[in-house]
N, C-alpha and C positions, 0 to 999 in steps of 0.2 A: 790223196794228197800228194802234191809234187812240191819239191823244194828246189830252190835255186841257190847260187852262192850268196852268202850273207852280203847285203848292201851296206855301204857307208852311210853313214848318215845320208808353254805352250808350254797393298800387294798382300799383302799377307793377312791371313786371319789367324790370330793367336789367342784363341779363347777355349777354355775347356770346361766341361761339367762333370760333376761326379756322377758316376753310373748308379743306377738303382741298386740299393743294397739288398740284393737277392741272396738268400742263405739256403743252402741245401743241407739238411740234416738228416741224420739216420740213426737209428737204434737197433742194434742187433741183439736178440735174446737167445742164449744158448738153451738148447732142449733140457739140459740137466738143471739149469737155473729155474726153468718154468716148472719143474717138478719139485723144486727145493725152495719154498718161500723164504727161508732164512738165509739163503745164499746171497752174497754180495752180487748185485746186478752190474753188468757192464756199464760203465758211465756213458752218457750220451755224447756223441761226437758231432761236431758241426764243421762243414767245410764251405768255404767261400769260393765262388767261381772265379777264375782269373780275371783280374781288373785290367781293362784296356789301357794301355799307355796314353799319356796325355795327348801325344801327337795324334793318335788314332781318334780319340774323342773329339779332337778339334776338327779333323777331317770330316767325321760324321755330322758336323754341323753345317757344312757347306750344302746349300739349297739345290744347287744344280749338278751335284754329283752323288753317286751312290758308290760305296767302296766295300770290298770284301778283302780281308787280309788273311792269307794262308801263312801263319807264322813259320811253320815248319819248313814250308817250301820256299819262304822268302818272296811270295808273290802278293802284289797289291793289285787287285782287279778293280779298275775304276771305270764307271759307266756314266756317260754324260746324259743329264735329264733337263734339257733346256726348258725354261718356262716361257719365254716370249716367242722364239722361233728357233729351229735348228741351225743356227748360224753362230758365228763368233761374236756375239753381242759382248758389250762391256761386262755385264754381269757374269756371263759364262768365263770370259777372261779372267776376271777376279777370282772365280772359284778355282780354276785351274791354277793360277798363281798360288793361291793358298794351299792347294794340294802340294805343289812342289815345295813350298816352304816347310810343309809338315814332314815330307819325305826327308828333307835336309835335317829337320829337327830330329827325326828317328835315329838317323845316323849319329848326330851329335851326342845323343843321350844314351846310345848303345854301349853296353859294357864291352870291354876289350875282347875282341875275338868274335863278337855277334855281328851279324849282318842282316838287319831287320827287313830291309827291302832290297832283294837282288834282281827282281824283275817288276817293272812298273808297266801295267797294261792299261791302255785307254781304248775303250769301246763306246758305243752309243746304244741307248735303249730305244730310239726312235725308229720304227719299222721302216726299213729301206733307205735309211739315211744315216750316214756317219756324220757329216757336217756340210752344210751348203756354202760355206765360206763367209766372207765379210758381211757386216751388217749394212746391207744396201740402203734401207730407209735412212739410217744414221748418215751415210755418206751423202745421200741426196740433200738432206737438210744442211749439212755442214758446207757442201759445195754451194748451195743456194745462198747461204749467209756469207760466203767467201771466207770461211773461218779456217785459215791455214793452220793455225795453232791447234785447233780441235782435231783436224785430220791427222796432224803430226803426233798428237798425244795418243790417239787410237792406234796409229801404226807402230809407234814405239812400244806401246804396251804389248802389242802382238809379238814384236821382236824380242822383247825381254823374255816371253815365254818360249818363243821358238828356240832362241839360242840355248836356254836352259835344257830343252830336250835334245838339241843337236850335240851337246857335250855331255849328255847323260848326267847332268847336274854336277859334273866333275866328281862323281862317286863311282864305285866299283859295282855298278849296276847296269842293266840293260833296259831300255825303253822299247815298248812293243805296241804298234797301232794294230788293233783288230778291226778290219774294215768289213762290214757286213751290208753295206748299202752305198749310197752315192757320196763320194767325197770330191766336192767341186770347189774350184777357186781356192780360197783360204782354207777350206776343209782338206783339200789335197795337199797344200802346203803344210798343214799340221801334221798330216800323216807322214809326209816326207821327212819331218824333223826328227822322227823316231829312228832309232838304230835298225829296227826290223819292222817290216810291214807284212802282216798276215791278212790275207783277203779271201773272202768267200767268192764263189764264181759269180753270184749275183752283184757284187760290187762293181761300181763304175767310177772312173776317175777322169777329171778333165779341168781345163783352166779357161773359162768362158770370157774372161776379161776382154779379150780382143774383140769380141762381138759388140762391145759398147766403146771402142776405141781406147782401152786402158790395157795395162799389163799386170800381171800378178806381182805385187810388190812385197810380199811377206816371205820371200826366200826361195821362190820356185826355180829361178834361174841358177842361183847359187847351189842348190841342192841337186837339181837335175843335171847341171852340167858336170857335177862330180860323179853322178851315178851314170850318166849316158854319154857325156862329152858335150862340148858346147853347141856343136851343130845340130845334133839331135835334139837337145834342150830347146834351142831356138825354134826349130821345126815344129816341136809339140806345142809351145806356147803360142806361136802365130797361127796354128791350125784352128784353135778353138774348139776342136772336136772332143767327143767323149770316148774314152777308151774302156774296153772290157778289162775285167780282172786278168783274164787269160792273155790278153795282149800285153798288159803291164808285167805279167810274170815272165813272158817271152823276152821282153826287153830288159829284164833284170830289175825293174822298179819295185815290184812286188816280190818278196823273198820267199814266201810260202803261200801256195794256192790250195784252198780247202773247198770241199763240196759245200753247198749251202747247208747251214745248220750245224756244220762240223768245225766252224771257226774256233771255238774254245777248245775243242779236243786237239785241234791242229797247234794251237799255242802251247798246250800241255806237252804235246809230242816234241815241239821244237825245244822246249825248255829242258826236257829230259836228255835230249840229244846234246844241247849246249852245255849241260852241267858236266858232261864227260870231258869236255875241253874248254872249261871256263877260264883258265889261266891263259891259254894261248889265244882265245877269242878276245879277252880284255886287253891283252898286249897288242893284238892286231888293231883293235879299235884305237888305241892311243898312237899306234904307228901311223894310221891313216890320218889322224888329226894333225900330226907333225908334218906329213908330207903334203897334205891338201886341206888345210884347215878352212872351216866356215867361221869366220870371225864375227863377233858382235858388231864391230866397226863397219865391216862390209855390209852387213844386213841393215844397220841403221842408215847408212849412206844411200842404199837402195830405196828405202822407204821415203827419203826426202825427195828422190826423183819421182816416185809414186805420187807424193802430194802435189808436186808441180804438174804432173800429168792430169791428176784429177781437176785441179783448178783451171785447166786449160780446155776441158771438155766442152763441146758445143751443144746447143739445145737438142739437136738430133741424137746426140750421144746419151744425153740424159734421159730422153724419152725411152730409149732402148733399156737403159738401166732401170727405169721406173717400171717398165714392162716386166723385166725379169724378176723384180722384187714383188710385183703383184702376183706373178705366177708362183713365186715361192710361198707367199702368204696364202693363196688358195690351196696349195698342197698341204700346208700346215693346218689349215682350217678343216680340210677333209679328214686329216688324222685325228684331230681333236674331236670331230663329230663322231668318228668311229670308236671313240673311247680311250684313245691313248692318254 
């Protein structure tokens, strides 16, 4: 595992269910009592397992996410489980928004001094894929209908999540993207919104929008220009090429590079190291936001440009977008046939 310098920097479901009432009971018999029938027996004791807090029960009802909470370490491991396709569909966006609501709830309900979630980790369970980006079939339908408001609603829903990740929910926690496969288009933008990107060597990153005459409108330029500088960000976006994890690590976009299969261990190692300087890291994150903030207004304004561009696409551009969407669907179908 190699590490580079920490890089600088995506509604709600409020339902809970009572957990099953599982009771663990035990009765211990002392040898002396066993040989003395008249002796008083030790009363039976019953212990209830810890009850999950309401916010965690709510998270566990989200259909397209799986979570594991390591309470003592303050780590909330979150895995995307897309139902329709491994892209940023409206349903996945709603699930991620619900997750962030629940993390905020956890902090709101925490006792003084408690820090329920100090590290929020987002990964994917889809083999070879982190996230393939925007919902292309939806885009094609909305563009064909000339539905400006529908495109705008989708884009703004993405930005509401993106910005919450960018500012770490305005809470004393760190967001970590664990990328173990392809992060393309909006999937790459989603990873960029996290404070830290941990990537396995098999991961790939790219912004293919230019191939069908579009540009990535969910924060790529804002976040890459702050990580790389505006010239390099523009060059990367216009290239349309796919980069390896090693290349992104060398550029400073990926913070931690791990061998294949070692991503989770790399996250744990990073957290162990980060805990030694947690105060200074949080202060530095705040300072970076003051010096070079990625504001919600900036991101929303860019999405409006993205909507205008989408509605200006020609038939030849839309054919290329449709071709890419079909290729993604074929890849998804192969994964489903393989038993995913």
